[in-house]
N, CA, C and O atoms as a DFTB+ gen file, in Angstrom:
704 C
 N C O
     1  1      44.031      45.995      28.140
     2  2      43.332      45.357      27.043
     3  2      42.096      44.624      27.597
     4  3      42.214      43.833      28.533
     5  1      40.921      44.886      27.024
     6  2      39.699      44.233      27.513
     7  2      39.754      42.718      27.365
     8  3      40.274      42.195      26.380
     9  1      39.208      42.020      28.361
    10  2      39.205      40.561      28.329
    11  2      37.917      40.016      27.718
    12  3      37.887      38.880      27.246
    13  1      36.866      40.813      27.723
    14  2      35.596      40.387      27.121
    15  2      35.458      41.041      25.751
    16  3      35.655      42.247      25.606
    17  1      35.123      40.248      24.769
    18  2      34.880      40.798      23.440
    19  2      33.543      41.544      23.424
    20  3      33.438      42.648      22.888
    21  1      32.536      40.924      24.016
    22  2      31.198      41.505      24.073
    23  2      30.713      41.481      25.514
    24  3      30.633      40.419      26.132
    25  1      30.393      42.646      26.040
    26  2      29.811      42.737      27.369
    27  2      28.318      42.927      27.263
    28  3      27.844      43.707      26.437
    29  1      27.578      42.227      28.083
    30  2      26.126      42.304      28.075
    31  2      25.617      43.162      29.227
    32  3      26.378      43.554      30.112
    33  1      24.339      43.441      29.201
    34  2      23.665      44.136      30.298
    35  2      22.796      43.106      30.997
    36  3      21.915      42.495      30.391
    37  1      23.063      42.926      32.290
    38  2      22.307      41.973      33.095
    39  2      21.502      42.729      34.150
    40  3      21.960      43.732      34.697
    41  1      20.301      42.234      34.426
    42  2      19.441      42.832      35.452
    43  2      18.985      41.727      36.396
    44  3      18.495      40.686      35.958
    45  1      19.150      41.963      37.694
    46  2      18.632      41.079      38.736
    47  2      17.621      41.895      39.531
    48  3      17.981      42.870      40.191
    49  1      16.350      41.492      39.466
    50  2      15.279      42.274      40.078
    51  2      14.271      41.337      40.731
    52  3      14.467      40.122      40.739
    53  1      13.207      41.887      41.273
    54  2      12.148      41.093      41.891
    55  2      12.100      41.288      43.391
    56  3      12.965      41.938      43.978
    57  1      11.059      40.707      44.014
    58  2      10.860      40.897      45.448
    59  2      11.530      39.820      46.295
    60  3      11.447      39.862      47.523
    61  1      12.186      38.866      45.663
    62  2      12.849      37.798      46.404
    63  2      14.278      38.139      46.794
    64  3      14.881      39.077      46.273
    65  1      14.802      37.354      47.723
    66  2      16.175      37.509      48.202
    67  2      17.159      37.028      47.137
    68  3      16.866      36.087      46.400
    69  1      18.313      37.665      47.056
    70  2      19.382      37.120      46.238
    71  2      19.880      37.953      45.076
    72  3      20.739      37.492      44.324
    73  1      19.377      39.155      44.902
    74  2      19.803      39.981      43.767
    75  2      21.255      40.434      43.918
    76  3      22.067      40.259      43.010
    77  1      21.567      41.010      45.058
    78  2      22.946      41.420      45.310
    79  2      23.854      40.202      45.406
    80  3      24.979      40.222      44.907
    81  1      23.371      39.145      46.043
    82  2      24.173      37.918      46.164
    83  2      24.515      37.355      44.793
    84  3      25.639      36.900      44.576
    85  1      23.567      37.378      43.867
    86  2      23.835      36.898      42.510
    87  2      24.898      37.750      41.834
    88  3      25.795      37.228      41.172
    89  1      24.793      39.053      42.001
    90  2      25.773      39.950      41.386
    91  2      27.162      39.748      41.987
    92  3      28.161      39.777      41.267
    93  1      27.230      39.543      43.311
    94  2      28.533      39.295      43.940
    95  2      29.097      37.943      43.537
    96  3      30.311      37.799      43.397
    97  1      28.241      36.959      43.351
    98  2      28.694      35.666      42.841
    99  2      29.295      35.813      41.452
   100  3      30.325      35.214      41.143
   101  1      28.646      36.611      40.621
   102  2      29.156      36.895      39.286
   103  2      30.506      37.613      39.375
   104  3      31.421      37.319      38.607
   105  1      30.623      38.547      40.308
   106  2      31.893      39.266      40.496
   107  2      33.004      38.306      40.905
   108  3      34.124      38.409      40.404
   109  1      32.710      37.378      41.806
   110  2      33.717      36.388      42.215
   111  2      34.159      35.532      41.039
   112  3      35.348      35.266      40.862
   113  1      33.196      35.105      40.243
   114  2      33.520      34.314      39.052
   115  2      34.420      35.121      38.117
   116  3      35.392      34.595      37.576
   117  1      34.092      36.392      37.932
   118  2      34.862      37.247      37.025
   119  2      36.302      37.434      37.511
   120  3      37.246      37.272      36.737
   121  1      36.471      37.778      38.804
   122  2      37.846      37.996      39.280
   123  2      38.621      36.689      39.314
   124  3      39.845      36.690      39.186
   125  1      37.916      35.571      39.487
   126  2      38.572      34.267      39.427
   127  2      39.170      33.985      38.064
   128  3      40.102      33.191      37.942
   129  1      38.644      34.626      37.048
   130  2      39.145      34.479      35.672
   131  2      40.000      35.666      35.240
   132  3      40.321      35.818      34.061
   133  1      40.365      36.508      36.213
   134  2      41.273      37.609      35.905
   135  2      40.609      38.871      35.391
   136  3      41.301      39.782      34.934
   137  1      39.306      38.951      35.451
   138  2      38.622      40.167      35.019
   139  2      38.658      41.207      36.138
   140  3      38.762      40.868      37.317
   141  1      38.572      42.467      35.749
   142  2      38.534      43.568      36.710
   143  2      37.088      43.992      36.917
   144  3      36.344      44.185      35.956
   145  1      36.690      44.136      38.192
   146  2      35.311      44.427      38.555
   147  2      35.243      45.678      39.424
   148  3      36.071      45.880      40.311
   149  1      34.248      46.507      39.155
   150  2      33.972      47.680      39.994
   151  2      32.510      47.609      40.399
   152  3      31.633      47.421      39.555
   153  1      32.247      47.761      41.698
   154  2      30.885      47.722      42.222
   155  2      30.562      49.083      42.825
   156  3      31.288      49.584      43.685
   157  1      29.474      49.669      42.366
   158  2      28.952      50.906      42.949
   159  2      27.625      50.536      43.610
   160  3      26.697      50.061      42.955
   161  1      27.559      50.766      44.918
   162  2      26.329      50.463      45.655
   163  2      25.551      51.755      45.909
   164  3      26.059      52.704      46.507
   165  1      24.316      51.760      45.440
   166  2      23.409      52.872      45.673
   167  2      22.642      52.592      46.955
   168  3      22.207      51.462      47.180
   169  1      22.472      53.594      47.791
   170  2      21.638      53.554      48.998
   171  2      22.252      52.760      50.152
   172  3      21.811      52.928      51.289
   173  1      23.236      51.913      49.917
   174  2      23.738      50.993      50.944
   175  2      24.865      51.547      51.802
   176  3      25.262      50.901      52.771
   177  1      25.389      52.712      51.481
   178  2      26.468      53.276      52.271
   179  2      26.049      53.464      53.721
   180  3      24.910      53.842      53.998
   181  1      26.960      53.204      54.639
   182  2      26.679      53.377      56.053
   183  2      26.072      52.159      56.720
   184  3      25.928      52.128      57.942
   185  1      25.712      51.150      55.927
   186  2      25.204      49.899      56.491
   187  2      26.353      48.907      56.623
   188  3      27.367      49.036      55.937
   189  1      26.203      47.936      57.487
   190  2      27.255      46.962      57.792
   191  2      26.955      45.624      57.100
   192  3      26.403      44.711      57.715
   193  1      27.322      45.520      55.827
   194  2      27.093      44.296      55.061
   195  2      28.351      43.440      55.052
   196  3      29.460      43.966      54.963
   197  1      28.185      42.129      55.141
   198  2      29.307      41.204      55.209
   199  2      30.237      41.272      54.013
   200  3      31.441      41.063      54.155
   201  1      29.693      41.563      52.826
   202  2      30.539      41.594      51.632
   203  2      31.607      42.682      51.703
   204  3      32.637      42.586      51.035
   205  1      31.369      43.706      52.501
   206  2      32.341      44.792      52.623
   207  2      33.655      44.296      53.224
   208  3      34.720      44.828      52.912
   209  1      33.582      43.280      54.084
   210  2      34.771      42.791      54.772
   211  2      35.658      41.939      53.877
   212  3      36.863      41.847      54.114
   213  1      35.095      41.325      52.870
   214  2      35.883      40.428      52.043
   215  2      36.368      41.093      50.754
   216  3      37.456      40.781      50.271
   217  1      35.581      41.994      50.202
   218  2      35.938      42.609      48.927
   219  2      37.291      43.297      48.988
   220  3      38.082      43.212      48.048
   221  1      37.556      43.980      50.096
   222  2      38.829      44.710      50.204
   223  2      40.036      43.776      50.222
   224  3      41.163      44.229      50.017
   225  1      39.823      42.486      50.462
   226  2      40.914      41.512      50.514
   227  2      41.148      40.803      49.181
   228  3      42.117      40.058      49.034
   229  1      40.265      41.034      48.215
   230  2      40.340      40.326      46.943
   231  2      41.032      41.164      45.874
   232  3      40.983      42.394      45.915
   233  1      41.680      40.495      44.915
   234  2      42.320      41.232      43.825
   235  2      41.289      41.634      42.764
   236  3      40.247      40.993      42.624
   237  1      41.590      42.684      42.034
   238  2      40.827      43.091      40.850
   239  2      39.372      43.455      41.107
   240  3      38.549      43.388      40.194
   241  1      39.043      43.840      42.339
   242  2      37.666      44.242      42.621
   243  2      37.674      45.475      43.523
   244  3      38.401      45.542      44.514
   245  1      36.854      46.435      43.151
   246  2      36.727      47.680      43.899
   247  2      35.256      47.885      44.218
   248  3      34.392      47.629      43.379
   249  1      34.972      48.345      45.429
   250  2      33.600      48.610      45.834
   251  2      33.522      49.987      46.466
   252  3      34.337      50.343      47.317
   253  1      32.540      50.748      46.042
   254  2      32.280      52.058      46.644
   255  2      30.789      52.137      46.944
   256  3      29.959      52.026      46.042
   257  1      30.453      52.331      48.230
   258  2      29.058      52.382      48.656
   259  2      28.648      53.824      48.964
   260  3      29.402      54.586      49.570
   261  1      27.450      54.173      48.536
   262  2      26.906      55.504      48.761
   263  2      25.606      55.387      49.543
   264  3      24.828      54.456      49.333
   265  1      25.378      56.318      50.429
   266  2      24.166      56.347      51.225
   267  2      24.509      56.806      52.625
   268  3      25.680      56.928      52.983
   269  1      23.483      57.057      53.411
   270  2      23.735      57.602      54.754
   271  2      23.370      56.634      55.869
   272  3      23.229      57.036      57.024
   273  1      23.218      55.367      55.528
   274  2      22.958      54.375      56.563
   275  2      21.547      54.383      57.089
   276  3      21.296      53.950      58.214
   277  1      20.617      54.873      56.284
   278  2      19.204      54.868      56.640
   279  2      18.412      54.375      55.440
   280  3      18.795      54.608      54.294
   281  1      17.313      53.697      55.707
   282  2      16.458      53.264      54.602
   283  2      15.796      54.490      53.986
   284  3      15.305      55.368      54.695
   285  1      15.790      54.539      52.665
   286  2      15.191      55.653      51.942
   287  2      13.780      55.230      51.534
   288  3      13.605      54.309      50.737
   289  1      12.796      55.900      52.080
   290  2      11.412      55.547      51.775
   291  2      10.574      56.766      51.428
   292  3       9.394      56.638      51.103
   293  1      11.168      57.932      51.495
   294  2      10.401      59.161      51.274
   295  2      10.166      59.428      49.792
   296  3      11.078      59.314      48.972
   297  1       8.950      59.777      49.472
   298  2       8.622      60.269      48.137
   299  2       7.881      61.573      48.341
   300  3       6.780      61.542      48.891
   301  1       8.405      62.706      47.940
   302  2       9.682      62.846      47.273
   303  2      10.856      62.587      48.235
   304  3      10.728      62.763      49.447
   305  1      11.984      62.171      47.679
   306  2      13.132      61.845      48.522
   307  2      13.789      63.085      49.119
   308  3      13.645      64.198      48.613
   309  1      14.512      62.857      50.208
   310  2      15.280      63.943      50.823
   311  2      16.397      64.369      49.870
   312  3      16.932      63.555      49.118
   313  1      16.734      65.642      49.914
   314  2      17.776      66.192      49.037
   315  2      19.111      65.481      49.231
   316  3      19.839      65.268      48.262
   317  1      19.444      65.110      50.465
   318  2      20.724      64.456      50.726
   319  2      20.777      63.088      50.031
   320  3      21.828      62.683      49.534
   321  1      19.647      62.384      49.997
   322  2      19.615      61.090      49.329
   323  2      19.774      61.246      47.819
   324  3      20.445      60.442      47.172
   325  1      19.159      62.273      47.268
   326  2      19.302      62.559      45.837
   327  2      20.759      62.892      45.528
   328  3      21.315      62.397      44.548
   329  1      21.371      63.722      46.353
   330  2      22.762      64.115      46.129
   331  2      23.698      62.902      46.183
   332  3      24.600      62.779      45.354
   333  1      23.488      62.017      47.145
   334  2      24.332      60.821      47.261
   335  2      24.132      59.882      46.072
   336  3      25.094      59.291      45.582
   337  1      22.902      59.742      45.611
   338  2      22.629      58.896      44.440
   339  2      23.248      59.496      43.184
   340  3      23.777      58.772      42.341
   341  1      23.183      60.812      43.061
   342  2      23.818      61.472      41.902
   343  2      25.327      61.288      41.937
   344  3      25.956      61.067      40.902
   345  1      25.905      61.379      43.126
   346  2      27.343      61.153      43.273
   347  2      27.704      59.722      42.872
   348  3      28.700      59.492      42.185
   349  1      26.884      58.766      43.307
   350  2      27.095      57.360      42.944
   351  2      26.977      57.178      41.439
   352  3      27.806      56.503      40.829
   353  1      25.952      57.774      40.835
   354  2      25.766      57.626      39.396
   355  2      26.911      58.266      38.624
   356  3      27.386      57.700      37.640
   357  1      27.357      59.431      39.056
   358  2      28.468      60.092      38.362
   359  2      29.735      59.236      38.399
   360  3      30.464      59.156      37.410
   361  1      29.993      58.594      39.546
   362  2      31.133      57.683      39.630
   363  2      30.909      56.491      38.701
   364  3      31.812      56.106      37.958
   365  1      29.719      55.908      38.739
   366  2      29.415      54.754      37.888
   367  2      29.629      55.098      36.419
   368  3      30.218      54.314      35.674
   369  1      29.159      56.249      36.008
   370  2      29.305      56.692      34.614
   371  2      30.781      56.814      34.243
   372  3      31.206      56.364      33.179
   373  1      31.543      57.422      35.126
   374  2      32.986      57.594      34.886
   375  2      33.678      56.235      34.770
   376  3      34.506      56.030      33.883
   377  1      33.335      55.311      35.667
   378  2      33.946      53.978      35.672
   379  2      33.575      53.211      34.403
   380  3      34.438      52.622      33.753
   381  1      32.296      53.222      34.057
   382  2      31.847      52.501      32.857
   383  2      32.520      53.081      31.617
   384  3      33.096      52.346      30.815
   385  1      32.445      54.386      31.466
   386  2      32.978      55.031      30.269
   387  2      34.490      54.908      30.146
   388  3      35.026      54.973      29.040
   389  1      35.186      54.729      31.272
   390  2      36.653      54.592      31.215
   391  2      37.072      53.336      30.470
   392  3      38.144      53.294      29.867
   393  1      36.223      52.309      30.510
   394  2      36.564      51.044      29.857
   395  2      37.657      50.265      30.559
   396  3      38.123      49.257      30.028
   397  1      38.082      50.701      31.744
   398  2      39.166      50.040      32.471
   399  2      38.708      48.782      33.200
   400  3      39.528      47.968      33.624
   401  1      37.397      48.629      33.341
   402  2      36.852      47.482      34.074
   403  2      36.064      46.601      33.117
   404  3      35.357      47.086      32.233
   405  1      36.201      45.300      33.314
   406  2      35.485      44.341      32.477
   407  2      34.027      44.227      32.902
   408  3      33.149      43.985      32.074
   409  1      33.776      44.402      34.187
   410  2      32.426      44.290      34.727
   411  2      32.188      45.437      35.696
   412  3      33.035      45.743      36.535
   413  1      31.022      46.071      35.569
   414  2      30.619      47.114      36.500
   415  2      29.239      46.735      37.026
   416  3      28.299      46.529      36.258
   417  1      29.139      46.647      38.343
   418  2      27.886      46.288      39.003
   419  2      27.315      47.540      39.662
   420  3      27.987      48.200      40.454
   421  1      26.075      47.853      39.327
   422  2      25.370      48.983      39.921
   423  2      24.306      48.406      40.845
   424  3      23.160      48.184      40.453
   425  1      24.725      48.171      42.082
   426  2      23.899      47.485      43.069
   427  2      22.826      48.426      43.612
   428  3      23.133      49.526      44.070
   429  1      21.580      47.993      43.561
   430  2      20.399      48.728      44.034
   431  2      20.059      49.945      43.184
   432  3      19.328      50.827      43.634
   433  1      20.576      50.003      41.973
   434  2      20.250      51.149      41.109
   435  2      18.771      51.162      40.750
   436  3      18.189      52.231      40.567
   437  1      18.156      49.987      40.647
   438  2      16.723      49.955      40.324
   439  2      15.881      50.570      41.437
   440  3      14.869      51.215      41.165
   441  1      16.289      50.377      42.674
   442  2      15.587      51.005      43.801
   443  2      15.792      52.520      43.749
   444  3      14.857      53.285      43.986
   445  1      17.009      52.945      43.440
   446  2      17.277      54.383      43.305
   447  2      16.403      54.996      42.215
   448  3      15.916      56.118      42.358
   449  1      16.208      54.260      41.133
   450  2      15.317      54.731      40.068
   451  2      13.879      54.812      40.559
   452  3      13.180      55.790      40.293
   453  1      13.445      53.790      41.270
   454  2      12.069      53.732      41.781
   455  2      11.776      54.889      42.728
   456  3      10.673      55.433      42.732
   457  1      12.761      55.257      43.524
   458  2      12.600      56.348      44.491
   459  2      12.835      57.727      43.877
   460  3      12.767      58.744      44.567
   461  1      13.115      57.749      42.568
   462  2      13.369      59.002      41.841
   463  2      14.613      59.725      42.351
   464  3      14.674      60.955      42.352
   465  1      15.607      58.942      42.785
   466  2      16.877      59.523      43.221
   467  2      17.755      59.869      42.035
   468  3      18.581      60.779      42.112
   469  1      17.580      59.144      40.933
   470  2      18.307      59.405      39.695
   471  2      17.326      59.268      38.536
   472  3      16.255      58.679      38.685
   473  1      17.695      59.812      37.391
   474  2      16.765      59.802      36.262
   475  2      16.941      58.551      35.409
   476  3      18.058      58.098      35.159
   477  1      15.830      58.014      34.978
   478  2      15.815      56.851      34.101
   479  2      16.551      57.144      32.800
   480  3      17.268      56.285      32.287
   481  1      16.385      58.334      32.269
   482  2      17.024      58.703      31.004
   483  2      18.545      58.599      31.093
   484  3      19.197      58.143      30.153
   485  1      19.113      59.027      32.234
   486  2      20.570      58.950      32.409
   487  2      21.054      57.502      32.420
   488  3      22.094      57.183      31.844
   489  1      20.298      56.635      33.074
   490  2      20.695      55.224      33.154
   491  2      20.567      54.562      31.790
   492  3      21.440      53.790      31.390
   493  1      19.496      54.854      31.079
   494  2      19.337      54.296      29.733
   495  2      20.444      54.773      28.795
   496  3      20.925      54.010      27.957
   497  1      20.841      56.017      28.936
   498  2      21.939      56.554      28.122
   499  2      23.257      55.854      28.463
   500  3      24.057      55.560      27.575
   501  1      23.477      55.591      29.748
   502  2      24.677      54.864      30.168
   503  2      24.704      53.471      29.542
   504  3      25.743      53.026      29.054
   505  1      23.566      52.788      29.556
   506  2      23.475      51.458      28.955
   507  2      23.774      51.542      27.461
   508  3      24.554      50.750      26.930
   509  1      23.165      52.480      26.806
   510  2      23.310      52.628      25.348
   511  2      24.756      52.938      24.945
   512  3      25.235      52.459      23.917
   513  1      25.438      53.733      25.752
   514  2      26.768      54.228      25.381
   515  2      27.930      53.501      26.058
   516  3      29.079      53.921      25.917
   517  1      27.656      52.432      26.780
   518  2      28.751      51.726      27.459
   519  2      29.719      51.158      26.420
   520  3      29.304      50.814      25.314
   521  1      30.996      51.059      26.765
   522  2      31.929      50.408      25.856
   523  2      31.492      48.974      25.561
   524  3      30.929      48.305      26.427
   525  1      31.744      48.514      24.371
   526  2      31.279      47.211      23.901
   527  2      31.693      46.054      24.807
   528  3      30.938      45.095      24.971
   529  1      32.884      46.137      25.396
   530  2      33.418      45.010      26.179
   531  2      32.965      44.998      27.642
   532  3      33.228      44.024      28.348
   533  1      32.301      46.037      28.109
   534  2      31.942      46.143      29.528
   535  2      30.647      45.383      29.817
   536  3      29.613      45.635      29.197
   537  1      30.722      44.455      30.763
   538  2      29.541      43.761      31.276
   539  2      28.945      44.663      32.348
   540  3      29.622      45.005      33.318
   541  1      27.692      45.047      32.185
   542  2      27.041      45.972      33.099
   543  2      25.915      45.233      33.809
   544  3      25.036      44.661      33.164
   545  1      25.946      45.246      35.145
   546  2      24.982      44.504      35.950
   547  2      24.215      45.494      36.826
   548  3      24.812      46.270      37.572
   549  1      22.887      45.455      36.725
   550  2      22.023      46.348      37.499
   551  2      21.160      45.499      38.418
   552  3      20.496      44.565      37.967
   553  1      21.167      45.827      39.717
   554  2      20.375      45.051      40.670
   555  2      19.328      45.934      41.344
   556  3      19.355      47.160      41.242
   557  1      18.415      45.275      42.026
   558  2      17.436      45.958      42.851
   559  2      16.010      45.681      42.404
   560  3      15.734      45.423      41.233
   561  1      15.126      45.744      43.376
   562  2      13.689      45.599      43.105
   563  2      13.230      46.691      42.161
   564  3      13.909      47.698      41.963
   565  1      12.075      46.470      41.592
   566  2      11.358      47.492      40.822
   567  2      12.068      47.936      39.545
   568  3      11.973      49.106      39.175
   569  1      12.772      47.041      38.866
   570  2      13.410      47.431      37.604
   571  2      12.341      47.965      36.651
   572  3      11.351      47.282      36.387
   573  1      12.532      49.174      36.139
   574  2      11.550      49.728      35.202
   575  2      11.515      48.916      33.905
   576  3      12.512      48.309      33.515
   577  1      10.370      48.914      33.252
   578  2      10.232      48.185      31.989
   579  2      11.270      48.613      30.962
   580  3      11.742      47.788      30.180
   581  1      11.631      49.894      30.955
   582  2      12.613      50.395      29.990
   583  2      13.989      49.777      30.227
   584  3      14.721      49.506      29.275
   585  1      14.340      49.553      31.488
   586  2      15.614      48.902      31.820
   587  2      15.555      47.440      31.395
   588  3      16.514      46.920      30.823
   589  1      14.452      46.782      31.666
   590  2      14.276      45.389      31.271
   591  2      14.392      45.248      29.757
   592  3      15.031      44.318      29.266
   593  1      13.778      46.161      29.024
   594  2      13.850      46.133      27.559
   595  2      15.278      46.336      27.055
   596  3      15.682      45.719      26.069
   597  1      16.036      47.191      27.722
   598  2      17.400      47.514      27.286
   599  2      18.404      46.410      27.635
   600  3      19.495      46.368      27.067
   601  1      18.047      45.527      28.555
   602  2      18.965      44.484      29.034
   603  2      19.038      43.306      28.075
   604  3      18.136      43.070      27.270
   605  1      20.151      42.570      28.188
   606  2      20.330      41.328      27.435
   607  2      19.879      40.121      28.241
   608  3      19.415      39.130      27.676
   609  1      20.015      40.202      29.564
   610  2      19.658      39.117      30.465
   611  2      18.903      39.721      31.640
   612  3      19.368      40.687      32.246
   613  1      17.745      39.163      31.967
   614  2      16.962      39.645      33.107
   615  2      16.548      38.433      33.929
   616  3      15.969      37.478      33.412
   617  1      16.857      38.491      35.220
   618  2      16.415      37.456      36.148
   619  2      15.575      38.117      37.225
   620  3      15.971      39.112      37.832
   621  1      14.395      37.533      37.447
   622  2      13.519      38.048      38.497
   623  2      13.525      37.072      39.662
   624  3      13.134      35.914      39.517
   625  1      13.973      37.549      40.824
   626  2      13.915      36.766      42.041
   627  2      12.526      36.952      42.628
   628  3      12.091      38.079      42.865
   629  1      11.834      35.853      42.859
   630  2      10.469      35.924      43.369
   631  2      10.411      35.201      44.705
   632  3      10.775      34.030      44.815
   633  1       9.945      35.925      45.722
   634  2       9.824      35.302      47.032
   635  2       8.659      34.320      47.035
   636  3       7.532      34.657      46.673
   637  1       8.963      33.114      47.447
   638  2       7.922      32.107      47.645
   639  2       7.721      31.882      49.138
   640  3       6.598      31.714      49.615
   641  1       8.833      31.885      49.859
   642  2       8.779      31.646      51.300
   643  2      10.031      32.281      51.914
   644  3      11.108      32.228      51.320
   645  1       9.893      32.871      53.082
   646  2      11.045      33.506      53.737
   647  2      10.828      33.446      55.248
   648  3       9.718      33.709      55.712
   649  1      11.861      33.107      56.032
   650  2      11.719      33.049      57.495
   651  2      11.272      34.376      58.115
   652  3      10.659      34.386      59.182
   653  1      11.569      35.469      57.463
   654  2      11.162      36.789      57.943
   655  2       9.646      36.850      58.156
   656  3       9.167      37.498      59.086
   657  1       8.906      36.174      57.291
   658  2       7.442      36.170      57.380
   659  2       6.949      35.457      58.632
   660  3       5.798      35.630      59.035
   661  1       7.821      34.650      59.254
   662  2       7.463      33.952      60.500
   663  2       8.061      34.654      61.715
   664  3       8.060      34.112      62.820
   665  1       8.573      35.868      61.498
   666  2       9.082      36.657      62.604
   667  2      10.567      36.521      62.885
   668  3      11.064      37.111      63.844
   669  1      11.286      35.763      62.076
   670  2      12.726      35.635      62.289
   671  2      13.440      36.868      61.745
   672  3      13.163      37.292      60.623
   673  1      14.349      37.447      62.516
   674  2      15.064      38.640      62.044
   675  2      16.159      38.265      61.032
   676  3      16.537      37.101      60.900
   677  1      16.649      39.283      60.328
   678  2      17.764      39.095      59.401
   679  2      18.977      38.589      60.200
   680  3      19.219      39.008      61.332
   681  1      19.727      37.677      59.573
   682  2      20.871      37.066      60.266
   683  2      22.190      37.520      59.675
   684  3      22.387      37.506      58.460
   685  1      23.094      37.926      60.563
   686  2      24.425      38.355      60.155
   687  2      25.122      37.188      59.465
   688  3      25.096      36.054      59.943
   689  1      25.742      37.492      58.334
   690  2      26.458      36.479      57.576
   691  2      25.587      35.715      56.590
   692  3      26.104      35.023      55.713
   693  1      24.283      35.831      56.724
   694  2      23.347      35.191      55.800
   695  2      22.555      36.247      55.031
   696  3      22.484      36.200      53.803
   697  1      21.970      37.184      55.741
   698  2      21.135      38.205      55.118
   699  2      21.837      39.546      54.947
   700  3      21.384      40.387      54.171
   701  1      22.913      39.749      55.649
   702  2      23.673      41.004      55.510
   703  2      25.106      40.792      55.931
   704  3      25.907      41.727      55.887
């Protein structure tokens, strides 16, 4: 039985740090209240992120990461990256449409859209047809205007200052 009467569409985008962190914070809040959460990560498979170590220990949360452990920057993208993104999207669609989860987070889907790994039309259709009770969260830079228009809540993270700009590398446990 769904725990949310009305699920909204949330978008976390922008060039600042914290989009995935915000979504994971939301996931923690949700499971703390007994909601079931599923996270599909686009492009992040094969990377060593700290959240991977804790999610498997928590109740009511599932995470599946897709990608080959390399940054995707090619336009047009490599066929393998397109195939992995399509696999991620197909799983996300199945999970959302099942209605078994109260919250579904599509981490870095906006980047996948920007790189043309998946079609905007498919994502908009998923948003339009999601079960009423499912909270759908989309993260990543470069959220298209159509996604922003379709969302109920949009937060833009904007970088004002970052240690990286002074030559400090990403730190384990803080940045990944």
